[in-house]
DOTOR-280377 format. One record per residue: residue number from 1; residue in three letters; x, y negated, z of N, C-alpha, C, O in turn. Coordinates in Angstrom, 2 decimals. Example, Ala and Ser with C-alpha at 12.3 -4.5 7.8 and 13.67 -1.06 7.14 Angstrom:
<rs>
- 1|Ala|13.19|5.69|7.80|12.30|4.50|7.80|13.20|3.30|7.80|14.24|3.32|8.46
- 2|Ser|12.85|2.25|7.08|13.67|1.06|7.14|12.90|-0.03|7.87|13.41|-1.14|8.04
</rs>
This chain:
<rs>
- 1|Met|124.49|-121.66|107.03|124.57|-120.82|105.87|124.13|-119.41|106.24|124.61|-118.84|107.22
- 2|Thr|123.22|-118.86|105.47|122.74|-117.51|105.74|123.39|-116.51|104.80|123.68|-116.79|103.64
- 3|Lys|123.59|-115.34|105.34|124.18|-114.28|104.54|123.05|-113.48|103.89|122.11|-113.07|104.57
- 4|Lys|123.14|-113.26|102.60|122.13|-112.47|101.91|122.39|-110.98|102.17|123.52|-110.51|102.13
- 5|Ile|121.31|-110.28|102.45|121.41|-108.84|102.66|121.15|-108.16|101.32|120.10|-108.33|100.71
- 6|Arg|122.12|-107.38|100.91|121.95|-106.63|99.67|121.21|-105.34|99.96|121.27|-104.82|101.08
- 7|Ile|120.51|-104.84|98.98|119.71|-103.63|99.16|120.58|-102.43|99.54|120.11|-101.53|100.23
- 8|Ile|121.80|-102.42|99.11|122.70|-101.31|99.42|123.18|-101.35|100.87|123.72|-100.36|101.37
- 9|Asp|123.00|-102.47|101.55|123.46|-102.63|102.93|122.53|-101.98|103.96|122.88|-101.90|105.14
- 10|Phe|121.35|-101.52|103.54|120.44|-100.88|104.49|121.01|-99.54|104.94|121.68|-98.86|104.16
- 11|Pro|120.76|-99.15|106.20|121.33|-97.89|106.70|120.68|-96.66|106.05|119.60|-96.74|105.46
- 12|Thr|121.35|-95.54|106.17|120.87|-94.29|105.58|119.51|-93.89|106.14|118.66|-93.38|105.40
- 13|Thr|119.29|-94.12|107.42|118.00|-93.75|108.02|116.85|-94.52|107.39|115.74|-93.99|107.28
- 14|Phe|117.09|-95.75|106.97|116.08|-96.53|106.27|115.67|-95.81|104.99|114.48|-95.67|104.71
- 15|Trp|116.65|-95.36|104.22|116.36|-94.70|102.95|115.68|-93.35|103.17|114.78|-92.99|102.41
- 16|Ile|116.09|-92.61|104.18|115.47|-91.32|104.46|114.01|-91.51|104.86|113.13|-90.83|104.33
- 17|Ala|113.76|-92.42|105.79|112.40|-92.65|106.26|111.49|-93.14|105.14|110.35|-92.68|105.02
- 18|Asn|111.98|-94.04|104.32|111.15|-94.56|103.23|110.93|-93.53|102.13|109.85|-93.50|101.54
- 19|Thr|111.92|-92.70|101.86|111.73|-91.64|100.87|110.69|-90.63|101.37|109.84|-90.19|100.59
- 20|Met|110.76|-90.28|102.64|109.76|-89.37|103.21|108.37|-89.98|103.12|107.41|-89.29|102.79
- 21|Glu|108.26|-91.26|103.41|106.96|-91.93|103.36|106.42|-91.98|101.94|105.22|-91.79|101.73
- 22|Ile|107.28|-92.24|100.97|106.83|-92.28|99.57|106.28|-90.92|99.15|105.22|-90.85|98.54
- 23|Phe|107.00|-89.84|99.47|106.52|-88.51|99.11|105.23|-88.15|99.84|104.36|-87.50|99.27
- 24|Glu|105.12|-88.55|101.10|103.89|-88.28|101.85|102.72|-89.03|101.23|101.63|-88.46|101.10
- 25|Arg|102.90|-90.28|100.85|101.83|-91.06|100.22|101.44|-90.48|98.86|100.26|-90.44|98.52
- 26|Met|102.43|-90.04|98.09|102.12|-89.42|96.79|101.30|-88.15|97.00|100.37|-87.89|96.25
- 27|Ala|101.65|-87.36|98.01|100.90|-86.15|98.31|99.47|-86.49|98.72|98.52|-85.83|98.28
- 28|Trp|99.30|-87.50|99.56|97.96|-87.88|100.02|97.11|-88.38|98.87|96.00|-87.90|98.67
- 29|Tyr|97.60|-89.34|98.10|96.79|-89.90|97.02|96.55|-88.88|95.92|95.51|-88.91|95.27
- 30|Gly|97.50|-87.97|95.69|97.28|-86.89|94.74|96.16|-85.98|95.20|95.29|-85.61|94.42
- 31|Phe|96.18|-85.62|96.48|95.11|-84.80|97.04|93.78|-85.53|97.02|92.76|-84.95|96.65
- 32|Phe|93.77|-86.79|97.42|92.53|-87.55|97.51|91.86|-87.67|96.15|90.64|-87.59|96.05
- 33|Ala|92.65|-87.86|95.10|92.09|-87.98|93.75|91.48|-86.66|93.29|90.39|-86.65|92.71
- 34|Val|92.17|-85.57|93.53|91.70|-84.26|93.06|90.58|-83.71|93.95|89.75|-82.93|93.48
- 35|Ser|90.54|-84.11|95.21|89.53|-83.58|96.12|88.11|-83.95|95.69|87.18|-83.20|95.97
- 36|Ser|87.93|-85.07|95.02|86.60|-85.44|94.52|86.07|-84.39|93.56|84.89|-84.03|93.61
- 37|Leu|86.94|-83.91|92.69|86.52|-82.88|91.74|86.19|-81.58|92.46|85.22|-80.91|92.10
- 38|Tyr|86.98|-81.23|93.45|86.73|-80.00|94.20|85.45|-80.10|95.02|84.66|-79.16|95.04
- 39|Ile|85.24|-81.22|95.67|84.07|-81.39|96.54|82.78|-81.36|95.73|81.80|-80.75|96.16
- 40|Thr|82.77|-82.00|94.57|81.55|-82.08|93.76|81.45|-80.98|92.71|80.44|-80.88|92.01
- 41|Gly|82.47|-80.15|92.59|82.45|-79.07|91.60|81.40|-78.02|91.93|81.03|-77.83|93.09
- 42|Ala|80.93|-77.34|90.90|79.93|-76.29|91.09|80.52|-75.13|91.89|81.69|-74.80|91.76
- 43|Ile|79.67|-74.53|92.72|80.12|-73.41|93.54|80.59|-72.25|92.67|81.55|-71.56|93.00
- 44|Ser|79.90|-72.04|91.54|80.28|-70.95|90.64|81.67|-71.15|90.04|82.30|-70.19|89.58
- 45|Glu|82.14|-72.40|90.03|83.46|-72.71|89.48|84.52|-72.88|90.58|85.64|-73.30|90.30
- 46|Gly|84.16|-72.56|91.82|85.11|-72.65|92.92|85.04|-73.94|93.72|85.83|-74.14|94.64
- 47|Gly|84.10|-74.81|93.38|83.94|-76.06|94.12|83.04|-75.89|95.33|82.62|-74.78|95.65
- 48|Leu|82.75|-76.99|95.99|81.89|-76.95|97.17|80.43|-77.27|96.86|79.55|-76.96|97.66
- 49|Gly|80.16|-77.86|95.70|78.80|-78.14|95.29|78.14|-79.31|96.01|76.91|-79.38|96.04
- 50|Phe|78.90|-80.22|96.58|78.33|-81.39|97.25|77.82|-82.39|96.22|78.29|-82.42|95.08
- 51|Ser|76.86|-83.20|96.63|76.41|-84.29|95.76|77.43|-85.43|95.82|78.31|-85.44|96.68
- 52|Asp|77.30|-86.37|94.90|78.20|-87.52|94.90|78.05|-88.34|96.17|79.03|-88.88|96.69
- 53|Glu|76.81|-88.43|96.69|76.59|-89.18|97.93|77.29|-88.50|99.10|77.94|-89.17|99.92
- 54|Asp|77.15|-87.17|99.18|77.82|-86.44|100.26|79.34|-86.58|100.17|80.02|-86.74|101.18
- 55|Arg|79.85|-86.51|98.95|81.30|-86.68|98.74|81.74|-88.05|99.22|82.78|-88.18|99.86
- 56|Gly|80.96|-89.08|98.89|81.31|-90.43|99.31|81.35|-90.58|100.82|82.25|-91.20|101.37
- 57|Val|80.35|-89.99|101.49|80.31|-90.04|102.96|81.51|-89.29|103.54|82.19|-89.79|104.43
- 58|Leu|81.76|-88.09|103.03|82.87|-87.28|103.53|84.21|-87.98|103.34|85.01|-88.05|104.27
- 59|Gln|84.45|-88.51|102.16|85.72|-89.19|101.92|85.80|-90.51|102.68|86.88|-90.93|103.08
- 60|Gly|84.67|-91.15|102.90|84.66|-92.37|103.70|85.01|-92.11|105.15|85.78|-92.86|105.76
- 61|Val|84.45|-91.03|105.72|84.74|-90.67|107.10|86.21|-90.27|107.25|86.88|-90.67|108.20
- 62|Val|86.71|-89.48|106.30|88.12|-89.08|106.34|89.02|-90.31|106.28|89.99|-90.41|107.03
- 63|Thr|88.71|-91.24|105.39|89.52|-92.46|105.26|89.44|-93.31|106.52|90.44|-93.90|106.94
- 64|Phe|88.25|-93.39|107.13|88.10|-94.13|108.39|89.05|-93.59|109.46|89.78|-94.34|110.10
- 65|Phe|89.04|-92.26|109.63|89.92|-91.66|110.63|91.38|-91.77|110.24|92.26|-91.84|111.10
- 66|Leu|91.65|-91.78|108.95|93.02|-91.96|108.48|93.57|-93.31|108.94|94.74|-93.41|109.32
- 67|Tyr|92.74|-94.34|108.91|93.19|-95.67|109.33|93.06|-95.89|110.83|93.69|-96.79|111.37
- 68|Leu|92.25|-95.09|111.51|92.14|-95.19|112.96|93.26|-94.43|113.67|93.70|-94.83|114.75
- 69|Phe|93.71|-93.34|113.07|94.70|-92.47|113.70|96.01|-93.17|114.06|96.59|-92.82|115.09
- 70|Pro|96.51|-94.13|113.28|97.76|-94.80|113.70|97.67|-95.50|115.05|98.69|-95.65|115.73
- 71|Val|96.49|-95.92|115.45|96.35|-96.54|116.78|96.64|-95.49|117.86|97.37|-95.76|118.81
- 72|Val|96.05|-94.31|117.69|96.25|-93.23|118.66|97.69|-92.72|118.60|98.34|-92.56|119.64
- 73|Ser|98.18|-92.48|117.40|99.54|-91.95|117.28|100.58|-92.98|117.72|101.65|-92.60|118.21
- 74|Gly|100.30|-94.25|117.56|101.20|-95.29|118.05|101.29|-95.28|119.57|102.37|-95.45|120.14
- 75|Ala|100.15|-95.07|120.22|100.15|-94.98|121.68|100.93|-93.75|122.14|101.68|-93.80|123.12
- 76|Leu|100.76|-92.63|121.42|101.52|-91.42|121.76|103.01|-91.62|121.53|103.83|-91.14|122.31
- 77|Ala|103.36|-92.33|120.47|104.77|-92.60|120.19|105.37|-93.50|121.26|106.53|-93.33|121.64
- 78|Asp|104.59|-94.45|121.76|105.08|-95.30|122.84|105.32|-94.48|124.11|106.26|-94.74|124.87
- 79|Arg|104.48|-93.49|124.33|104.60|-92.68|125.54|105.70|-91.63|125.44|106.48|-91.46|126.38
- 80|Tyr|105.77|-90.92|124.31|106.69|-89.78|124.18|107.92|-90.06|123.32|108.85|-89.25|123.29
- 81|Gly|107.94|-91.18|122.64|109.08|-91.51|121.78|108.74|-91.26|120.32|108.08|-90.28|119.97
- 82|Phe|109.19|-92.16|119.47|108.81|-92.07|118.06|109.47|-90.90|117.35|108.89|-90.36|116.40
- 83|Lys|110.66|-90.50|117.78|111.33|-89.38|117.11|110.57|-88.07|117.34|110.41|-87.28|116.41
- 84|Lys|110.12|-87.85|118.55|109.35|-86.64|118.84|108.03|-86.65|118.07|107.60|-85.62|117.54
- 85|Met|107.38|-87.80|118.02|106.10|-87.87|117.32|106.27|-87.77|115.81|105.42|-87.19|115.13
- 86|Leu|107.35|-88.32|115.28|107.62|-88.20|113.84|107.87|-86.74|113.48|107.39|-86.25|112.46
- 87|Phe|108.63|-86.06|114.32|108.87|-84.63|114.10|107.56|-83.85|114.18|107.30|-82.99|113.33
- 88|Ala|106.74|-84.14|115.18|105.45|-83.45|115.32|104.55|-83.70|114.11|103.85|-82.80|113.65
- 89|Ala|104.57|-84.93|113.61|103.75|-85.26|112.44|104.16|-84.43|111.23|103.30|-83.93|110.50
- 90|Phe|105.44|-84.30|111.00|105.88|-83.53|109.84|105.73|-82.03|110.06|105.59|-81.28|109.09
- 91|Val|105.76|-81.57|111.31|105.47|-80.16|111.59|104.02|-79.84|111.21|103.72|-78.73|110.77
- 92|Val|103.14|-80.80|111.39|101.74|-80.61|111.01|101.53|-80.84|109.51|100.82|-80.07|108.86
- 93|Leu|102.15|-81.87|108.96|101.91|-82.24|107.56|102.46|-81.23|106.55|101.79|-80.93|105.56
- 94|Val|103.63|-80.72|106.78|104.24|-79.81|105.79|103.38|-78.57|105.57|103.07|-78.26|104.42
- 95|Pro|102.99|-77.83|106.62|102.12|-76.67|106.36|100.74|-77.07|105.83|100.14|-76.35|105.05
- 96|Ala|100.25|-78.24|106.27|98.93|-78.67|105.80|98.93|-78.91|104.30|98.02|-78.45|103.61
- 97|Tyr|99.92|-79.62|103.79|100.00|-79.84|102.35|100.27|-78.54|101.60|99.79|-78.37|100.48
- 98|Tyr|101.03|-77.64|102.19|101.26|-76.34|101.56|99.94|-75.58|101.43|99.63|-75.03|100.37
- 99|Leu|99.15|-75.56|102.51|97.87|-74.86|102.48|96.88|-75.52|101.52|96.08|-74.83|100.90
- 100|Leu|96.93|-76.84|101.40|96.06|-77.52|100.44|96.39|-77.13|99.01|95.52|-77.14|98.14
- 101|Gly|97.64|-76.79|98.77|98.06|-76.40|97.43|97.75|-74.96|97.07|97.96|-74.54|95.93
- 102|Gln|97.27|-74.19|98.03|96.98|-72.77|97.77|95.68|-72.56|97.07|95.30|-71.43|96.78
</rs>
């Protein structure tokens, strides 16, 4: 006989980590959606003036490194510990998202 695990039985750290991840993903996808408009916007309107092709290449390269980076960061977490690397990641992410919003 197996015991069913209720959703409320998960530890507090589970909820904290998942809540942080949800907010980080919302920030990333929110930025990624709006960045297309900024990248292809006219320079006179505050955009970068890139063509759609250039935007596609730029966002493709960024996405490639986004999916490659966990391999590197996983190796660093194995070497230095996941808590230190998680802290370092948020030390970088919080000011980065703040600056993106400026």
